LOPABA-581696 format. One record per residue (C-alpha): residue in one letter; x, y, z. Coordinates in steps of 0.1 Angstrom, whole numbers, padded with zeros to 4 digits, always signed. Layout:
N
AXYZ ...
END
This chain:
294
M+0847-0346-0628 A+0866-0339-0660 S+0901-0325-0656 H+0910-0290-0668 T+0926-0304-0699 D+0894-0321-0708 V+0874-0288-0707 P+0860-0282-0742 S+0867-0248-0758 L+0839-0226-0772 N+0840-0209-0806 P+0852-0173-0804 I+0817-0159-0812 E+0801-0179-0784 D+0829-0171-0760 A+0825-0134-0767 A+0787-0135-0763 L+0789-0152-0728 G+0819-0133-0715 P+0850-0150-0702 A+0837-0160-0667 L+0804-0176-0679 A+0821-0191-0709 A+0846-0209-0686 K+0817-0222-0664 Y+0798-0234-0694 A+0829-0252-0707 R+0833-0268-0673 L+0797-0278-0672 R+0799-0294-0707 A+0831-0313-0696 T+0814-0325-0664 V+0784-0338-0683 Q+0805-0354-0709 A+0824-0373-0682 L+0792-0388-0669 G+0788-0407-0702 S+0750-0412-0696 V+0726-0396-0672 L+0690-0394-0660 V+0682-0358-0651 A+0657-0351-0624 Y+0637-0325-0643 S+0611-0302-0628 G+0605-0276-0655 G+0623-0249-0637 V+0653-0231-0652 D+0680-0251-0632 S+0669-0285-0643 A+0659-0273-0677 L+0693-0260-0684 L+0710-0291-0671 L+0687-0313-0692 K+0694-0291-0723 V+0732-0294-0719 A+0730-0331-0711 H+0711-0337-0743 D+0734-0315-0763 E+0765-0334-0751 L+0752-0369-0747 G+0722-0372-0771 D+0700-0402-0764 Q+0722-0411-0735 A+0705-0383-0716 L+0669-0386-0704 G+0647-0364-0682 A+0625-0377-0655 L+0596-0356-0641 A+0580-0365-0607 I+0542-0366-0605 S+0525-0363-0571 P+0498-0342-0553 A+0526-0319-0541 Y+0531-0306-0577 D+0509-0285-0598 D+0492-0302-0628 E+0495-0271-0649 E+0532-0269-0642 T+0537-0305-0650 A+0520-0301-0684 A+0541-0269-0690 A+0573-0288-0681 L+0565-0316-0705 A+0558-0290-0733 V+0591-0272-0727 A+0611-0304-0730 A+0592-0314-0761 G+0598-0280-0776 M+0635-0285-0771 G+0633-0320-0787 I+0643-0338-0754 S+0627-0370-0741 V+0612-0369-0706 V+0594-0396-0688 T+0571-0391-0658 V+0576-0409-0626 A+0549-0412-0598 T+0563-0406-0564 H+0546-0415-0532 E+0560-0392-0505 M+0525-0387-0492 E+0525-0423-0480 N+0555-0417-0458 P+0545-0406-0423 A+0578-0387-0419 Y+0570-0366-0449 V+0534-0360-0439 A+0545-0349-0404 N+0562-0320-0421 G+0592-0316-0399 P+0622-0295-0409 D+0636-0325-0427 R+0605-0329-0450 C+0625-0321-0481 F+0649-0349-0473 H+0621-0374-0474 C+0608-0359-0507 K+0641-0362-0524 D+0648-0396-0509 E+0616-0409-0524 L+0624-0393-0557 F+0659-0408-0560 D+0646-0441-0548 R+0622-0441-0578 L+0648-0428-0603 A+0675-0453-0594 P+0657-0484-0610 L+0646-0463-0639 A+0682-0452-0646 A+0693-0488-0643 A+0666-0501-0666 R+0675-0475-0693 G+0713-0482-0689 L+0721-0448-0677 A+0751-0446-0654 H+0742-0416-0633 I+0714-0395-0619 A+0718-0357-0618 Y+0698-0328-0604 G+0698-0290-0607 V+0715-0280-0574 N+0736-0249-0579 R+0759-0227-0559 D+0731-0204-0546 D+0714-0234-0530 L+0742-0236-0505 G+0731-0205-0488 D+0698-0218-0475 Y+0685-0248-0455 R+0682-0276-0481 P+0679-0310-0465 G+0672-0325-0499 Q+0709-0322-0506 K+0716-0348-0480 A+0694-0373-0498 A+0712-0365-0530 R+0746-0372-0514 Q+0733-0405-0499 H+0721-0416-0533 G+0752-0405-0551 V+0733-0381-0573 Q+0754-0357-0593 G+0752-0319-0593 P+0769-0307-0625 L+0758-0271-0621 L+0773-0269-0587 D+0805-0286-0599 A+0807-0259-0625 E+0803-0233-0597 M+0772-0218-0614 G+0748-0196-0595 K+0713-0186-0604 D+0724-0155-0625 D+0748-0177-0644 I+0722-0203-0650 R+0696-0178-0663 A+0721-0161-0686 L+0734-0194-0701 A+0698-0207-0704 Q+0688-0176-0723 H+0719-0179-0746 L+0711-0215-0753 G+0674-0208-0760 V+0659-0226-0730 P+0624-0211-0729 V+0621-0209-0691 W+0653-0189-0687 N+0634-0162-0668 K+0608-0183-0651 P+0603-0174-0614 A+0616-0201-0590 L+0590-0226-0579 A+0589-0253-0553 C+0564-0280-0543 Y+0533-0269-0526 S+0543-0286-0493 S+0568-0258-0490 R+0538-0234-0483 I+0528-0253-0452 P+0546-0244-0419 Y+0568-0270-0403 G+0549-0291-0378 T+0516-0287-0397 T+0505-0320-0413 V+0507-0321-0451 T+0474-0332-0466 V+0462-0336-0502 A+0434-0311-0494 A+0458-0285-0482 L+0481-0289-0512 R+0451-0285-0535 R+0439-0254-0517 V+0474-0238-0520 G+0475-0246-0557 Q+0441-0231-0563 A+0450-0200-0542 E+0483-0193-0560 R+0466-0197-0594 L+0440-0172-0584 V+0466-0146-0572 R+0488-0152-0603 S+0457-0146-0625 F+0459-0109-0616 G+0493-0106-0632 F+0517-0112-0603 A+0548-0130-0615 R+0561-0143-0582 V+0535-0155-0557 R+0535-0177-0526 V+0503-0184-0506 R+0516-0196-0472 H+0490-0220-0457 H+0485-0213-0420 D+0454-0234-0414 S+0426-0209-0417 I+0449-0181-0427 A+0463-0174-0462 R+0495-0153-0460 I+0502-0139-0495 E+0537-0130-0506 V+0543-0111-0538 D+0573-0090-0549 A+0577-0059-0528 A+0573-0038-0559 D+0538-0053-0564 L+0526-0045-0529 P+0510-0011-0539 R+0490-0028-0567 I+0477-0058-0547 I+0461-0036-0521 Q+0441-0016-0547 P+0404-0024-0542 E+0399-0038-0577 V+0426-0064-0570 R+0425-0069-0533 E+0387-0075-0531 P+0384-0103-0556 I+0415-0120-0543 E+0402-0118-0508 R+0368-0131-0518 G+0382-0159-0539 L+0405-0171-0511 R+0377-0171-0486 E+0357-0191-0511 L+0385-0217-0511 G+0381-0220-0473 Y+0404-0195-0458 L+0389-0175-0430 Y+0415-0148-0430 V+0435-0134-0459 T+0467-0115-0451 L+0495-0098-0470 D+0531-0102-0459 L+0545-0067-0459 R+0581-0080-0464 G+0570-0093-0498 Y+0581-0125-0516 R+0613-0142-0504 M+0624-0177-0511 G+0621-0201-0482 S+0604-0177-0458 L+0591-0206-0437 N+0627-0215-0430 E+0628-0183-0409 S+0612-0202-0381 L+0643-0224-0379 R+0667-0195-0374 P+0673-0178-0340 T+0655-0145-0336 R+0671-0115-0321 A+0652-0100-0291 A+0637-0066-0299 T+0655-0037-0284 I+0635-0010-0266 
END
């Protein structure tokens, strides 16, 4: 990482627009990226990796390249959107087919599933980076990711993958604010994750289940819900939307077509999680539960 004396200064107008704390983090991020010299950014189309790719391109030019994974675990529409966002920013991105579905450890869907996913991704990116003469691989891990169970970070450490946003001590709010300032189109895009994250640990991941989840979430989002998860419990679809959206989703004109559509996709029961959307809700099964008091 660059030393403090290497941190680039911002112009007074930009510094004032960002505020001193975020301006300092942005300067640190720029210095960290500059110190890499060249980098292949694992790009997903979300705000974290989009910001990292934008800054890498700004600082390193054609010595920065984005790589977007393609597999059944990712939504085709999101893939197309991610490519369009990068093209709109004038940044080169290549697609890389990953084959995590061929790994029995991934398909078994244990709590370490994300490790196997990231391990496969970084295995595929390493030869690409070498072929392009890029010295490093980086991904969009940030400070807020430290507060949840994220086995993919172990794979990143094992592969020597860099985390410039984390090095700059940037959290999600910082990332969104800086992305908006820099004109990254997805600065306010809701967080997404691969469709395997909708399947409870211990339930086998199949291409059919991933496709059903994708169709189910597109259906629910079509009613104007910004943040949606459809958790796939075999014959049960458990819908999560923001708590503020719960009153609207139970209105008959919304509830009935959603319920009908999800049943047509093959779900026998359609349920609504009354706690609302929360990131990584399936990780709750890994945490000790407190016995109810009577």
